[in-house]
C-alpha positions as a Markdown table, in Angstrom:
| # | Residue | x | y | z |
|---|---|---|---|---|
| 1 | Met | 1.5 | -1.7 | 28.6 |
| 2 | Lys | 5.1 | -2.6 | 27.5 |
| 3 | Lys | 6.4 | -1.3 | 30.8 |
| 4 | Ile | 4.1 | -3.5 | 32.8 |
| 5 | Phe | 5.0 | -6.5 | 30.6 |
| 6 | Phe | 8.8 | -6.0 | 31.1 |
| 7 | Leu | 8.4 | -5.4 | 34.8 |
| 8 | Leu | 6.3 | -8.5 | 35.1 |
| 9 | Ile | 8.8 | -10.6 | 33.2 |
| 10 | Phe | 11.7 | -9.2 | 35.3 |
| 11 | Ser | 9.7 | -9.9 | 38.5 |
| 12 | Leu | 8.9 | -13.5 | 37.4 |
| 13 | Ile | 12.6 | -14.1 | 36.6 |
| 14 | Cys | 13.6 | -12.7 | 39.9 |
| 15 | Ser | 11.1 | -14.9 | 41.8 |
| 16 | Ser | 11.6 | -18.0 | 39.8 |
| 17 | Phe | 15.3 | -18.7 | 40.6 |
| 18 | Asn | 17.3 | -19.4 | 43.7 |
| 19 | Lys | 18.9 | -16.1 | 44.9 |
| 20 | Asp | 22.4 | -17.5 | 44.7 |
| 21 | Lys | 22.1 | -19.1 | 41.3 |
| 22 | His | 20.0 | -18.1 | 38.3 |
| 23 | Pro | 20.6 | -18.9 | 34.7 |
| 24 | Tyr | 19.8 | -15.4 | 33.3 |
| 25 | His | 21.8 | -12.2 | 33.8 |
| 26 | Val | 19.4 | -9.5 | 33.0 |
| 27 | Gly | 18.7 | -6.0 | 34.1 |
| 28 | Ser | 16.4 | -3.2 | 33.0 |
| 29 | Val | 17.1 | 0.6 | 32.8 |
| 30 | Glu | 14.3 | 3.1 | 32.3 |
| 31 | Ile | 15.3 | 6.6 | 31.1 |
| 32 | Asn | 12.3 | 8.8 | 31.5 |
| 33 | Tyr | 12.2 | 12.5 | 30.5 |
| 34 | Asn | 10.2 | 14.5 | 33.1 |
| 35 | Ser | 9.0 | 17.6 | 31.2 |
| 36 | Lys | 8.2 | 19.4 | 34.4 |
| 37 | Ser | 11.6 | 19.2 | 36.0 |
| 38 | Lys | 13.3 | 19.0 | 32.5 |
| 39 | Thr | 15.5 | 16.1 | 33.7 |
| 40 | Phe | 15.9 | 12.5 | 32.8 |
| 41 | Glu | 14.9 | 10.3 | 35.7 |
| 42 | Val | 16.7 | 6.9 | 35.4 |
| 43 | Thr | 15.9 | 3.7 | 37.2 |
| 44 | Gly | 18.0 | 0.6 | 36.9 |
| 45 | Arg | 16.7 | -2.7 | 38.2 |
| 46 | Phe | 19.1 | -5.6 | 38.8 |
| 47 | Phe | 19.2 | -8.9 | 40.6 |
| 48 | Leu | 20.5 | -8.2 | 44.1 |
| 49 | Asp | 23.2 | -11.0 | 44.1 |
| 50 | Asp | 24.4 | -9.9 | 40.6 |
| 51 | Leu | 24.9 | -6.3 | 41.7 |
| 52 | Glu | 26.6 | -7.4 | 44.9 |
| 53 | Asn | 29.0 | -9.6 | 42.9 |
| 54 | Gly | 29.5 | -6.9 | 40.3 |
| 55 | Leu | 30.5 | -4.3 | 42.9 |
| 56 | Thr | 32.7 | -6.9 | 44.7 |
| 57 | Glu | 34.5 | -7.7 | 41.5 |
| 58 | Lys | 34.9 | -4.1 | 40.6 |
| 59 | Tyr | 36.1 | -2.8 | 43.9 |
| 60 | Gly | 37.8 | -5.9 | 45.4 |
| 61 | Lys | 35.9 | -6.0 | 48.7 |
| 62 | Pro | 32.5 | -7.5 | 49.7 |
| 63 | Phe | 29.2 | -5.6 | 49.5 |
| 64 | His | 25.9 | -6.8 | 51.0 |
| 65 | Phe | 22.5 | -5.4 | 50.4 |
| 66 | Asn | 20.0 | -5.9 | 53.2 |
| 67 | Asp | 22.7 | -5.2 | 55.8 |
| 68 | Glu | 22.6 | -1.7 | 57.3 |
| 69 | Lys | 26.3 | -1.7 | 58.1 |
| 70 | Tyr | 27.1 | -1.7 | 54.3 |
| 71 | Lys | 24.7 | 1.2 | 53.4 |
| 72 | Ser | 27.3 | 3.9 | 53.3 |
| 73 | Gln | 29.8 | 1.8 | 51.4 |
| 74 | Leu | 27.1 | 0.8 | 49.0 |
| 75 | Asn | 26.1 | 4.4 | 48.3 |
| 76 | Ile | 29.7 | 5.3 | 47.5 |
| 77 | Ala | 30.3 | 2.3 | 45.4 |
| 78 | Leu | 27.0 | 2.6 | 43.4 |
| 79 | Lys | 27.7 | 6.3 | 42.7 |
| 80 | Asn | 31.1 | 5.4 | 41.3 |
| 81 | Tyr | 29.8 | 2.4 | 39.5 |
| 82 | Cys | 26.9 | 4.2 | 37.8 |
| 83 | Thr | 29.3 | 7.1 | 36.8 |
| 84 | Glu | 31.5 | 4.5 | 34.9 |
| 85 | Tyr | 28.8 | 2.2 | 33.5 |
| 86 | Phe | 26.1 | 4.7 | 32.5 |
| 87 | Lys | 26.4 | 7.7 | 30.2 |
| 88 | Leu | 23.7 | 9.9 | 28.7 |
| 89 | Lys | 23.8 | 12.3 | 25.9 |
| 90 | Thr | 21.0 | 14.4 | 24.3 |
| 91 | Asn | 21.1 | 16.6 | 21.2 |
| 92 | Asn | 24.8 | 15.8 | 20.9 |
| 93 | Gln | 25.7 | 17.0 | 24.4 |
| 94 | Phe | 26.8 | 14.8 | 27.3 |
| 95 | Leu | 24.6 | 15.3 | 30.4 |
| 96 | Gln | 25.8 | 15.2 | 34.0 |
| 97 | Val | 24.0 | 12.3 | 35.6 |
| 98 | Asn | 23.8 | 12.2 | 39.4 |
| 99 | Tyr | 23.3 | 9.3 | 41.7 |
| 100 | Val | 20.2 | 9.7 | 43.8 |
| 101 | Gly | 20.1 | 6.5 | 45.8 |
| 102 | Tyr | 18.9 | 2.9 | 45.8 |
| 103 | Glu | 16.2 | 0.7 | 47.3 |
| 104 | Glu | 16.3 | -3.1 | 47.7 |
| 105 | Asp | 14.1 | -6.0 | 48.4 |
| 106 | Ser | 15.1 | -9.7 | 49.0 |
| 107 | Glu | 15.9 | -10.3 | 45.3 |
| 108 | Ser | 16.4 | -7.1 | 43.4 |
| 109 | Val | 17.8 | -3.6 | 43.7 |
| 110 | Asn | 16.5 | -0.4 | 42.1 |
| 111 | Val | 19.2 | 2.3 | 41.5 |
| 112 | Phe | 18.0 | 5.9 | 40.9 |
| 113 | Leu | 19.8 | 8.5 | 38.9 |
| 114 | Glu | 18.8 | 12.0 | 37.6 |
| 115 | Ser | 20.3 | 14.1 | 34.9 |
| 116 | Glu | 21.0 | 17.8 | 34.8 |
| 117 | Thr | 18.2 | 19.9 | 33.2 |
| 118 | Val | 17.8 | 19.8 | 29.4 |
| 119 | Asn | 15.3 | 21.4 | 27.1 |
| 120 | Asn | 13.5 | 19.7 | 24.3 |
| 121 | Pro | 15.5 | 16.4 | 23.9 |
| 122 | Lys | 15.2 | 15.2 | 20.3 |
| 123 | Lys | 18.0 | 12.7 | 20.1 |
| 124 | Val | 18.9 | 10.6 | 23.1 |
| 125 | Glu | 22.0 | 8.5 | 23.3 |
| 126 | Ala | 22.9 | 6.2 | 26.1 |
| 127 | Ala | 25.9 | 4.0 | 27.0 |
| 128 | Val | 24.6 | 1.2 | 29.3 |
| 129 | Ser | 27.0 | -1.5 | 30.5 |
| 130 | Phe | 25.8 | -2.4 | 33.9 |
| 131 | Leu | 27.3 | -5.7 | 35.1 |
| 132 | Tyr | 29.4 | -6.2 | 31.9 |
| 133 | Asn | 32.4 | -6.3 | 34.2 |
| 134 | Leu | 31.0 | -9.5 | 35.7 |
| 135 | Phe | 29.0 | -11.4 | 33.0 |
| 136 | Asp | 29.7 | -11.9 | 29.3 |
| 137 | Asp | 26.1 | -12.9 | 28.8 |
| 138 | Gln | 24.5 | -9.8 | 30.5 |
| 139 | Ile | 21.4 | -8.3 | 28.9 |
| 140 | Asn | 20.2 | -4.9 | 29.8 |
| 141 | Ile | 16.7 | -4.0 | 28.5 |
| 142 | Val | 16.7 | -0.2 | 28.0 |
| 143 | His | 13.5 | 2.0 | 27.8 |
| 144 | Ile | 13.8 | 5.6 | 26.8 |
| 145 | Ile | 10.6 | 7.7 | 27.3 |
| 146 | Val | 10.2 | 11.2 | 26.0 |
| 147 | Asp | 6.8 | 13.0 | 26.2 |
| 148 | Gly | 5.1 | 9.6 | 26.6 |
| 149 | Asn | 6.8 | 8.2 | 23.5 |
| 150 | Arg | 8.5 | 5.0 | 24.6 |
| 151 | Lys | 11.3 | 3.3 | 22.7 |
| 152 | Ser | 12.9 | 0.1 | 24.0 |
| 153 | Glu | 15.9 | -2.0 | 23.0 |
| 154 | Lys | 17.8 | -5.0 | 24.4 |
| 155 | Leu | 21.5 | -4.5 | 24.8 |
| 156 | Ser | 23.5 | -7.7 | 25.0 |
| 157 | Tyr | 27.1 | -7.8 | 26.0 |
| 158 | Pro | 29.3 | -6.4 | 24.6 |
| 159 | Asn | 26.9 | -3.9 | 22.9 |
| 160 | Arg | 26.4 | -0.9 | 25.1 |
| 161 | Tyr | 25.3 | 2.0 | 22.9 |
| 162 | Leu | 21.9 | 3.0 | 21.6 |
| 163 | Phe | 20.3 | 6.2 | 20.3 |
| 164 | Arg | 16.8 | 7.2 | 19.6 |
| 165 | Gln | 15.2 | 10.1 | 17.8 |
| 166 | Phe | 12.1 | 11.7 | 19.2 |
């Protein structure tokens, strides 16, 4: 139920403001442990214009979603960006997290990541700082789900670290 609530709020925020200007800088990151594959599946959802501007600021060249000629550049930039601004640790061990891809619509972008395999995660730690390179009022709502047990937290710039016991 919380997931639906947060997705609804995020969607309302996305649709309520002009694409070029919106007063809130918010993203959501869901870190979901898949017990069948024994990996964490991570989905980050961000305003399209914020992510374009964050990548442009970081790499010093323009990026444009919804434009096929930028797709290759976007995949490379997002892979590097996610490697720098997202870290995952479980049971006191850092996990390799791989960039899978992204999908976009007119107002938001979903970025997909997946961790290496891990057995029986009891303590999950994450460092989440997406768009902190652009906004000093960025908020990232982070959900960690292990075996159906969901724990959520709001990270506001400059706070980027959280951990949860399961």
